[in-house]
N, C-alpha and C positions, 0 to 999 in steps of 0.2 A: 577304648571300647571294652576291652577285656576286664579292666579294673572296674568299670561301671557295672558290668554284668555280674562280676564277683561280689561287688558291694550289695547289689539288689538281692542276690541269693543268700548271702550271709545275713542281711537284714531280716529276711523272712525267717530263717532259722532262729535268729535272735528273738524275734517276736514270739515264736512258738515256745522257745525255752523260757522266756519271761512269763508267759501264761502258765506254763507247768510249775514254775517256782511259786507263782501267786497262789495256785490251787493247793500246792503242797504246804506252804506256810499257813494258809487259812485252815487246812484240814488238821495240821498238827496243833495249832492253837485251839481248835474246836475240841480235839481229843484230850487236851491237857486237863488234869484234875482241877476241881474247884468250879465255882459258879461266879461268873462276872457280875451278876446281879448282886450277890453278896458283897463283892468288893465295892460296888457303887454305893450300896446301902451303908456299909461301914464308914465310907468317907463322909456320909451325911449324918453319921451318929447312930446308925442302926435302923431297922425297919421290921414290921410284922409281915406275916405271909401275904397278906393282901397287898401291901406296899411292894413286896418283891415281885408279885405277879404283875403289878402295874409297871414296874421298872422293866421287866422282861418284854411286856407288850410295847412299851414306849421305844425301846431300842431294837425291837424285832428279834429278841432272843428266844421268843416262844415259837418262832417259825421253824419248819423243817430245815435240815442242814442244807439241802440243795437250794432251797429258796434263799437262805442267808448267803450262800456262796454266789448265787446268781446276782443278788442285789449288790454284793460287794464288788464283783467283777464289773458290773454295769457302772458302779460309782467310780471305779478306777479308770475306766475308759473315758469318763467325763472329768478326769483329774480330781476326783473327790475321794480321798482316802479315809473318810469317816470323821467322827467327832471324838475328841479325847475325853474320857470319863474323869481323868485326874486334873487336867489343866483347863477343862471347860472351854476348849477352843478347837477349831478345825485342825486335823492332823496336818493337812497340807500347809497351813500357815506356820505351824510349829517347825516343820521340816525346813521350809523356806527361810525361816528366821534363823535357824541354827546352821544352815547349809554353808554360808560363806566362811564361817570360822573353820569348819571341817575341811572344806576344799582348800583353804589357805594352808592349813597344816599338812594335809596329805600331799598336795602337789609340790610344795616347797621341799618336803622331806624326800619325796620320790626323785625330784630333779637333783637335789643335793647329793643323794645317795648314788644316783646314776652317774653324774659327772665325776664325783670324787672316786667312786669305785672303778670306773673305766680308766681314769687317769692313773690311779695306783696300780691297777692291773697291767696297763701298757708299760709303765715305768719298770715294774718288777720283771716283766717278761723279757726285757732286753738283757738282763743279767740274772738268770734264774738262781745262781748260787751266791749272789751278792747280798750285802747287808739289807738293802731295801726290800728285796724279795722275802727275806726271812722276817723283816718287820711287818710287811703286808700279811704274811701268813699268820703271824701272832695276832695282829689286829683282827683278822678275819675270824680266827678261832674264838677270840674273846667276844667279839661282837655277836657272833652267831649263837654262842652258848649262854650269854647273859640275858635273862628275861628283861623285857622293855620296862616293866614297872620298877624292877630293881635298879636298872641303869638310871631311870628318871629320878628315883629317890637319892641315889648317890650324887647326881648332878645338882639336885636341889640343895643337898647338905653342903656340897663343896662351893658352888658358885652363887647360891642365893643366901643361905644362912650364914656361911663363914666369910666369904669374900665380898658379898653384897654387890656383885656385878650385875645380876639379873633379878627381876621380880620373882616372888615366890609362886604366885598363882594368878589366874585370870588371863584376860586377853588385852585389857587396857587399864590404865590408872584413871579413875574418875576425877582425880584432882588435877590432872594435866590439862592445861588450857592452851589453845593456840590454833593455828591453821592446819592445812592438810598435811604438810610435811612434819609438823610437830606430832600430830596424831599418828602418822605413819611410822615415825621413829619409835614412838611409844609401843605400838603394836609389834614392831620388829624386835624390840628388846624382850617383850613377853614371848615372842615366837621362837627365839634362839634355842632354848633348852628343850622344849617339846619337839622341835624339828630334829635336833641332834639325837634325841632319845629314840624317836620313831625311825630315823634313818639308819641307826647304828647296825641293826641286824641286816639291812639290805645292802649297806656298804660292803659288808663281809661277803654276801652272795655275789654281788656284781664284780668285786675286785678279784675274787677267785676265778669266776668264769671268764672274765676279760683276760686274766693272766694266762689261763689254759688255752683259750682260743688264739691269743696273740702269739704264744709260743709255737702253736701249730702253723699259723699263717706265716710266721717269720722263716719257716723252713720250706716255704713254697718256691716254685721255680721263678715266678714273676718277681719275688723279692730278691732272689739271687741275681736276676737280670738287672734290676734297679741298682743293686750294689755294683754290678759289673760296669754300669754306665757312669759310675762315679758320683751318684747322688749321695748327699749327706744322710747320716743315719736318722736324724730327726725328720727329714723329708720323707724317707722311706717308711718310717713307722707311722707318722700321723697323716700322710697323704695317700699312701697306698695300702699298708697292712691294716690300719685301724678300721677303715670302711668295710673291709671284708670280714673283720672279726666282730663287728657290731651286731650282726643279725641274731646270734644266740642271746646276746645280752638284752637286746630290745624285746625279743620274744619272752625271756624270763621276766623282764620288767612289766610287761603286759599281764602275764599270768600271775605275778605277785601282787597285782593291784588289789585283789580281794584281801590278801594278807595285810596290806598297808591299811585298809579300811578297818579290819578287825583289830589290828594293833592300835589304831587310833582310839579305840574305846578305852583301853587301859591307860594310854598316855593322857587322854583328856581327863580321866578320873584322877590321875596323880597330880596333874597341874591345874585342875579345875578349869580346863579350857572349855568355853561355852559352845560346844559343837554337838553333832549328832551322837557322838559316843556318850557324852554326859546325859543327853536326853534319853538314850536307850537304857542306860544304867538306872536312871530314876524311874523310867516307865516300867522296867522289869520289877523293881522293888514295889511299885504301886500297882502292879498287875493291870496296867493300862493297855488292854489288848489292841484297840485300834491304833495307838501310837506305835506299839511294837511291830504290828503288821506293816504299818506305813514305812517304818525305818528299814525293815527287812526287804520290802519291795523296792525301796529306793536304792538300797545297797546292792541288790541284785541287778537293778537297772544300770548302776554305775559300773559294776564289774563286767556285765555283758557288753555294754557300749565300749568300755575300755579295751576288752579283748578284740572287739570288732575293729576299732581304730588301730590297734597293734598289728592286726593282720594286714590292714591296708598299708600302713607305714612300712611294714616288712616287705611287702610286694613292691613298693616304690623304691626301696633301698636296694633290694637284691634282684637283679634281672633274671637270675636262674629260676625263680619261682613266680615271676610276674605273669607268665602266660599260662600257668597251671589253672585248671578248673577248680571250683569250690569243692 
């Protein structure tokens, strides 16, 4: 009952925050220099002042700011994010078309980074002065300091251009024919390098945090009691200590979800991955305001829902905070 009550309260706060983000994004785009009507006219080859006035009237750009904001919020409540000036398609359709590729990249990178980071951190915490601990520290510093686009370019040069192990760009090879598993294997081959690139910086974060929390937990009284009972080290670490050390890592993973999405923009640009990042990059260049606003709104929605789910998972994992109020 406490979890359900907390979920309802958090959901209300999330809805208010999402509305505030929606208003802020629309206001900033409205205050940005330039005229959207000029952009639309340029894509059509230019227009005279009368044609510009007609374009503004057609898209509602001649209305007062509050009227435009109210119409946009009303459209969003009806799952209508507007119409793309550049693609000549509804923004909702564009986002839904690119969404699976981005979700595939983001979730696989996040899961890969979380699993590998926690494993490396737990292994290195058992022998803080051992060679594995120093290796994890080196990997963490390298992964955290290297920009994702630079890491992606290096992986492309090494494994695509020189070794020819993985494709250079895209999500699938149009020449590949076959059933479901053949297509899935082709997508997996295209996914490997972008996933590793996006996960590299987060592996560093999770491994360092998991190492620090595991070292602290291993000094706890219940761990000493488990050792005194004669339990093997592997059982103590992965059955008892790891579950208590996971709370900070899970919290960080939820908070870093926004960074994963923003990092996906650069990764998708490097690998020509057909997701929301590539769509956002092209829309910014084309000054396609409705598409940019739609992507910003959807990104905020994903981040807020991700943080909400993280909070609930953390409450289910850690009984110490399960009964706390929102």
